[in-house]
N, C-alpha and C positions, 0 to 999 in steps of 0.2 A: 175513925174507922171505918173500912173499906165497905162496900153494901154486898150480900151475899149474891155469890156468883146467881145468876139465873140460867137453867141449864137449858138445852135447846127443845123447842116442843116435838115430841115425838112426830108428828104428824108433818114436821120438816124433815125429818129426818125421814122420814119413809118416801114421800115424796120428791127428794134429792135422789135417794135412792133410784126408786122408779125410771129418775131421768137418767142417770150415770146406765142403767143397764139397759136402756132402751141406746143409748149412744154406743155401748160398747157391742150390742147387739150387731145393729147398723153396722159400725165398723168390720165386725167378723162377717159378716157376708158382702160387707164391701173388696176387703182384703183375699177371700177365699173363691172370688169372681177372678181376681187377678193371677190367683195360683189354679185356677181351672185352664184358664185362656190360657196358660204358660206349657200346660202338663198338652193340652190339644194340640199346643203347636208343637211340640216336642212328639207326640204321635204321628200326627201328618207328613214331620220333614225328618226322623228317626233319628235327628239332633239337637242338642243347644243353641244351635246358630242361626234365634232369632232376634227380632229387637224388640225393642220395647214400646213402640209403633205399634206394632202387628199384635203383643201382649192389652195395648189400648182400645185398637181396636175388634178387637173379639171379643173382650172385655166389656167394651161398649160404655167404656168409663174415662174419666179423663187423665191427661197424664199430668195435671197437677194435681189428680185425687192419685195416681201411684205414686210423688214421688210425696207424700203423707207419711206413707208407709213401709218405703223401700228407696236405702239410699240410691241402687241402682241395679241394672242386672245381678251383676255377681249376690248382692243380698237376697234377690229373688230366686236363684239356684238352689242358694242356701238354705231359705224355705222349702223349696221342692225337693231337696236332702233332707229336709228334717219331718217332712211328709212321707218319706219314704224308707226313712230310720224308723218311725214310728209304725207302720205298719209292718215294716218284716218283723221288729220285736212283738206285736202283737202278734203274726202270726207262728213265729216261735216258740213263743208261750204256750200257744192253743197245741198245740206239738207236744212240747213238753209234758203237759200235763195230764196227759193220756198214759203217760207211764207213772210211773213208783221207784225204781228200783236210783238211787242219784246216778249211776256210773250212765247206764240207760240215758237218762234224761242229760246228761250232759254231750254224749255223744251225738242223740238228736239233735241239739241246739247247732253244736259244732253242723252235721250233713246239711240242715236245713239253713242255716247263716251261709256255707258252700254254693248251696242252689239261687239264695238271694243275689248271692253275690257275682253271679254271672246266670242271667235271666234268657239270656240268648238260648242257652241249654236246654231250660226248660219251658214246658208252658205257661203260660204266664195265665193261673186260673185265678189264684189271689188276687187278681187288677187288673184295673179297669185301663192304665196307662203303662207307658213303654219307661221304663225304673232304667235299662241300662245308660242312655246317655248322661243321666243326671251323676250315675255312679262316674262315667269317664269323667266329664266335668269336676267333680267331687276329689279327683287328684291335682287337678290343676288349682283350685282353691286348697288343697291344704296345704301349696307352698303359701298361695297368700295371704291366707284367711286361715291359719290354723286353728288359734284360739277358737276360731267358730264351729269349725268342722269337728274340733274337737267336742266341742257342746251337744254339735246335732248329734253326734255319734254314742251319747251321755248312755242312751237306753239299750243299746247295745253291750256295751263297755258292763251295766251295772247287772245286766242278767248273766252274764258271762261268770261274774263275780261269787252271784248268788249261789250258782249251778256248779260251782267250782268249790264252795266254801261246804256245800252239803255231800259235794261225793268225797271232799279231806275229812268231815265229820265221820262217816259212814266209814271212813275207814278202804274206801276202794282206788283212792290214790295218794300221794305223796309228796308236796312240794312247800319247795323252801320258804315262797311266800305271796299268797294266793293272789293278792292285787295285780302285782308284775308275772307272774303265770296266767292271767285271765289278760296279760296286754300283750303276752307272744301267743296266746292262741288264736285272739281276735286278730294280731297280724297275718299270722300263719296263713287262716284260712279266706280271711278277706283280702291278701294278695294272689289266691292260687289264680282266679280267671284271669291276673295282670299280666302276671310270667306263663300263664297256659300260651298266653297270645303271643311268648317269643321263643315258643317251642315248637318242635313238629306236631302237630296234631294228633298224630299217633303215638304220643308221647303224653301226652295230658293227664294232667292227676285230678282223680275223682276226687268225690266228696269222700267217698269212704277211706283212700286211702290218706288224704289229708289227715282223717279220722287216725287212723293205725301212725301214720306219722307224731300228732301229736300225742297219743295215747302212751306211745313209748318212752316220750318225754317228759313225761306227768308219774310215771310210776318207777319203782326202785329194778 
């Protein structure tokens, strides 16, 4: 007969948990210092043309420590993109939460997202960092790291799906497929800032014009 299995003492689990929690907290603080240093370099340079060594020096940490958390500069900028997207999604959600009508909520999200995608044209009252260079570099990353960029953009995609579902349920719009339509919305809005740069400034598309274009595609 096999001896009865003795469960791990509760004190041991608590002790190990505290140690793991402490290690996790220290790791998060170190990673955040690299992130903050990179954003500070972007603010001072106005571009993502910084080196890993510059990040190391500004964060006052080690190169060895950097590579414990990031494979290289691309992965660091991907982390900056994720930070920017989460901030944008939170801000859009706050704007949407002020409204009750499903179509008004969807419109507010589209307009605010348009503003976030072209921050140079909107005062940066919501953020302490210049996010424009990150958005521009994300275009390059979408070619070399498409899966990671899709993951980074998921908060925006999820929010648009939820708002579109609510508008459809309320009978405000009618679409063939919510998820695919949300993708069309996201692509239309998020590419506006890029395509505007290819046109005469007198003909740049505004956030309201982008919404009107999308709305006509959503209604019969």
